[in-house]
C-alpha positions as CSV (number, residue, x, y, z in Angstrom):
1,M,91.7,46.0,109.5
2,S,90.2,49.5,110.2
3,G,86.8,50.1,110.7
4,Q,86.5,53.8,109.7
5,S,87.9,56.1,107.1
6,S,90.6,58.2,108.2
7,G,89.9,60.9,105.3
8,S,93.3,60.0,103.4
9,R,93.8,58.5,99.9
10,I,91.4,55.6,99.6
11,V,91.6,52.9,96.9
12,V,88.6,50.7,96.5
13,L,89.7,47.3,95.3
14,D,88.2,44.1,94.0
15,T,90.0,40.9,92.5
16,E,88.7,37.8,90.3
17,T,90.5,34.5,90.9
18,T,90.6,31.1,89.3
19,G,88.6,29.7,92.0
20,M,88.7,29.2,96.0
21,P,90.5,28.9,98.6
22,V,93.6,30.4,97.9
23,T,95.2,27.3,99.9
24,D,94.3,25.2,96.9
25,G,96.6,27.1,94.6
26,H,94.3,29.4,93.1
27,R,95.5,32.7,91.6
28,I,94.4,36.1,90.7
29,I,93.3,36.6,87.4
30,E,91.9,40.6,87.4
31,I,92.7,43.2,89.7
32,G,90.6,46.6,89.5
33,C,91.0,49.5,91.8
34,V,89.5,53.0,91.6
35,E,91.0,56.0,93.7
36,L,89.1,58.5,96.0
37,E,90.4,61.6,97.4
38,G,88.2,63.7,99.5
39,R,85.3,61.5,99.0
40,R,85.6,61.9,95.2
41,L,86.5,59.5,92.4
42,T,90.1,61.1,91.1
43,G,89.9,59.2,87.8
44,R,93.0,57.2,88.7
45,H,92.5,53.6,88.3
46,F,94.6,50.4,88.0
47,H,93.1,47.6,86.1
48,V,94.8,44.3,84.6
49,Y,94.1,40.9,83.4
50,L,96.5,38.1,84.6
51,Q,97.8,34.7,83.2
52,P,97.6,32.5,86.3
53,D,99.3,29.7,85.0
54,R,96.9,27.4,85.8
55,E,93.2,26.5,84.7
56,V,90.1,28.5,85.8
57,D,87.5,26.7,87.7
58,E,84.4,26.3,85.9
59,G,82.4,27.4,88.6
60,A,84.6,30.7,88.6
61,I,84.1,31.1,85.0
62,A,80.1,31.0,85.7
63,V,80.6,33.9,88.1
64,H,83.0,36.3,86.3
65,G,83.0,35.0,82.5
66,I,86.9,35.2,82.4
67,T,87.8,32.3,80.4
68,N,91.1,30.3,80.1
69,E,91.3,31.4,76.4
70,Y,91.0,35.0,77.2
71,L,94.0,35.0,79.5
72,V,96.3,33.6,77.0
73,G,99.1,36.2,76.7
74,K,98.1,38.3,79.5
75,P,101.0,39.6,81.9
76,R,101.9,37.5,84.8
77,F,101.7,39.1,88.3
78,K,105.3,39.5,88.6
79,D,105.1,41.8,85.5
80,V,102.7,44.4,87.5
81,A,103.6,43.6,90.9
82,D,105.6,46.8,91.3
83,E,103.1,49.2,89.6
84,F,100.1,47.6,91.8
85,F,102.1,48.0,94.7
86,E,102.8,51.8,94.1
87,F,99.2,52.2,93.3
88,I,98.0,51.0,96.6
89,K,100.9,51.8,99.0
90,G,100.1,54.0,101.8
91,A,96.2,54.0,100.9
92,E,93.4,52.9,103.0
93,L,91.7,49.9,101.0
94,I,88.0,49.6,100.9
95,I,87.0,46.1,100.0
96,H,84.1,43.9,100.1
97,N,85.0,40.6,102.2
98,A,88.4,41.8,102.4
99,A,89.9,38.5,104.0
100,F,89.3,36.9,100.7
101,D,91.1,39.7,98.3
102,V,93.7,40.4,100.8
103,G,94.6,36.8,101.3
104,F,95.1,36.3,97.4
105,I,97.3,39.5,97.3
106,N,99.4,38.3,100.0
107,N,99.8,35.2,98.3
108,E,100.8,36.7,95.0
109,F,103.6,38.8,96.6
110,A,104.6,35.8,98.7
111,L,105.1,33.5,95.7
112,L,107.3,36.1,94.2
113,G,109.4,35.9,97.3
114,Q,108.5,39.3,98.2
115,S,108.3,39.0,101.9
116,E,108.2,42.7,102.7
117,R,105.2,42.8,100.5
118,S,103.4,39.8,101.6
119,D,101.3,41.4,104.3
120,V,99.2,44.4,103.2
121,S,98.6,45.5,106.5
122,D,102.3,46.4,106.6
123,Y,101.6,49.2,104.1
124,C,97.8,49.8,103.9
125,T,95.0,50.1,106.3
126,V,92.0,48.1,105.0
127,L,88.1,48.6,105.5
128,D,85.9,45.7,104.9
129,T,82.3,46.9,103.8
130,L,81.1,43.6,104.3
131,M,81.9,43.6,108.1
132,M,80.6,47.2,108.1
133,A,77.3,46.1,106.7
134,R,76.8,43.2,108.7
135,E,77.1,45.6,111.8
136,R,74.7,48.0,110.4
137,H,72.5,45.4,109.0
138,P,72.5,42.5,111.3
139,G,70.6,39.3,110.1
140,Q,70.1,40.8,106.6
141,R,71.6,40.0,103.2
142,N,74.7,42.0,102.9
143,S,76.2,41.0,99.2
144,L,77.4,43.8,97.0
145,D,74.1,43.5,94.9
146,A,72.1,43.4,98.1
147,L,73.6,46.8,99.4
148,C,73.3,48.4,95.8
149,K,69.5,47.7,96.2
150,R,69.5,49.0,99.9
151,Y,71.4,52.2,99.1
152,D,69.8,52.7,95.6
153,V,73.2,52.3,93.7
154,D,72.9,51.6,90.1
155,N,74.3,48.2,89.2
156,S,72.2,47.5,86.1
157,N,75.7,47.0,84.1
158,R,76.6,44.0,86.5
159,E,75.5,41.0,84.7
160,L,78.8,39.2,85.7
161,H,81.4,39.8,88.2
162,G,84.2,42.3,86.8
163,A,86.9,43.6,89.3
164,L,86.8,47.3,87.7
165,L,83.1,47.7,87.4
166,D,82.8,45.9,91.0
167,A,85.2,48.4,92.4
168,E,83.5,51.2,90.9
169,I,80.0,50.1,92.2
170,L,81.7,49.5,95.7
171,A,83.0,52.9,95.8
172,D,79.4,54.2,95.5
173,V,78.2,51.8,98.1
174,Y,80.8,52.7,100.4
175,L,80.0,56.3,99.9
176,A,76.4,55.9,100.4
177,M,76.8,53.9,103.4
178,T,79.2,56.6,104.9
179,G,76.7,59.3,104.0
180,G,78.8,60.9,101.1
181,Q,77.8,61.9,97.6
182,T,78.8,59.6,94.6
183,N,80.2,59.9,91.2
184,L,79.4,57.2,88.8
185,S,82.0,57.8,85.9
186,L,85.7,57.4,86.0
187,A,87.5,60.7,84.8
188,G,89.9,58.5,83.0
189,D,88.6,56.7,80.2
190,G,91.4,54.9,78.6
191,G,90.6,51.6,80.4
192,D,92.1,48.2,79.2
193,D,93.2,48.2,75.7
194,G,92.8,44.5,75.3
195,S,96.4,43.6,76.1
196,G,95.5,42.9,79.7
197,R,98.3,45.2,80.8
198,A,97.8,47.7,83.9
199,H,96.3,51.2,83.1
200,V,96.9,54.0,85.4
201,S,95.3,57.2,84.0
202,P,95.8,60.9,85.0
203,V,93.2,63.4,86.3
204,R,91.9,65.3,83.6
205,R,91.0,69.0,84.6
206,L,88.5,71.2,82.9
207,A,89.7,74.4,81.2
208,A,89.5,77.6,83.1
209,E,88.2,79.5,80.1
210,R,85.4,76.9,79.4
211,P,81.7,78.5,79.0
212,R,79.6,78.4,82.1
213,G,76.9,75.5,82.3
214,R,73.3,76.1,82.1
215,V,71.6,75.8,85.6
216,I,68.9,73.4,85.5
217,R,66.4,73.6,88.7
218,A,65.4,70.0,90.1
219,S,61.9,69.0,89.3
220,D,59.2,68.2,92.0
221,E,60.0,64.6,91.3
222,E,63.6,64.9,91.8
223,L,63.0,66.8,94.9
224,A,61.0,64.3,96.2
225,A,63.4,61.6,95.3
226,H,66.1,63.7,97.0
227,A,64.2,63.7,100.3
228,T,63.7,59.8,100.2
229,R,67.4,59.5,99.7
230,L,68.0,61.7,102.8
231,A,65.6,59.8,104.7
232,A,67.6,56.6,103.9
233,I,70.6,58.1,104.9
234,E,69.3,59.1,108.3
235,K,68.1,55.8,108.9
236,S,71.5,54.1,108.2
237,A,73.4,56.7,110.1
238,G,71.0,57.1,113.2
239,A,71.3,61.0,112.5
240,P,70.0,63.4,109.8
241,A,72.7,64.4,107.1
242,L,75.0,67.5,108.1
243,W,73.2,69.6,105.5
244,V,69.7,69.0,106.8
245,Q,70.8,69.7,110.5
246,M,72.5,73.1,109.1
247,D,69.3,73.9,107.3
248,A,67.0,73.2,110.6
249,P,65.8,76.3,112.3
250,P,67.6,77.0,115.6
251,A,65.9,75.6,118.7
252,S,64.1,78.2,120.6
């Protein structure tokens, strides 16, 4: 698994399952992915609910809220396997606790008899943000919620776990952990239409003839919050942010 982004196409990924472990026959019931290029959300995402052909554990329902009744009539993994593979192929996957999700993805492809796809590391690189967080913050809680609090990422809509929402939140956490700016909204707003089928949305570009936006200057309160955020980045990275270094007066 990779420990540092190569700067190429990135897919932030999360799954929800019927329970755990995968060796007890548990299956994936939701996949959520968002795409980053140049450290920005592109607006392309992949999201699907899946019929697992087995019961969802009560403990798992308590975590993600996805019931057996909701999954009736949803597609099976085999129905979306090709589309999902094409979405992640060649990307660097950013996953929190990657061993869990990768194990389930490998299992789903193996169950289809697709041995050439049953090892994610053959066609993707993987960065585990949980391992990264443990290296940076030893002895501290490093759950996704804990990292949101530590890096001041808004997760107020996260009452239950959900694969697409968690992937979007993780993208913000990853960018904050690695010193980049975040974008909280997806450019594609189609999402799941209730059918449970995967949705891959195109990038929407602004018209060249659009009116120029009004310039709004930052308030003193906003400037103070910005300074606090820069201090947090410096503490995490062990060095000031690049633009702070560029603004510093030259050494005499």
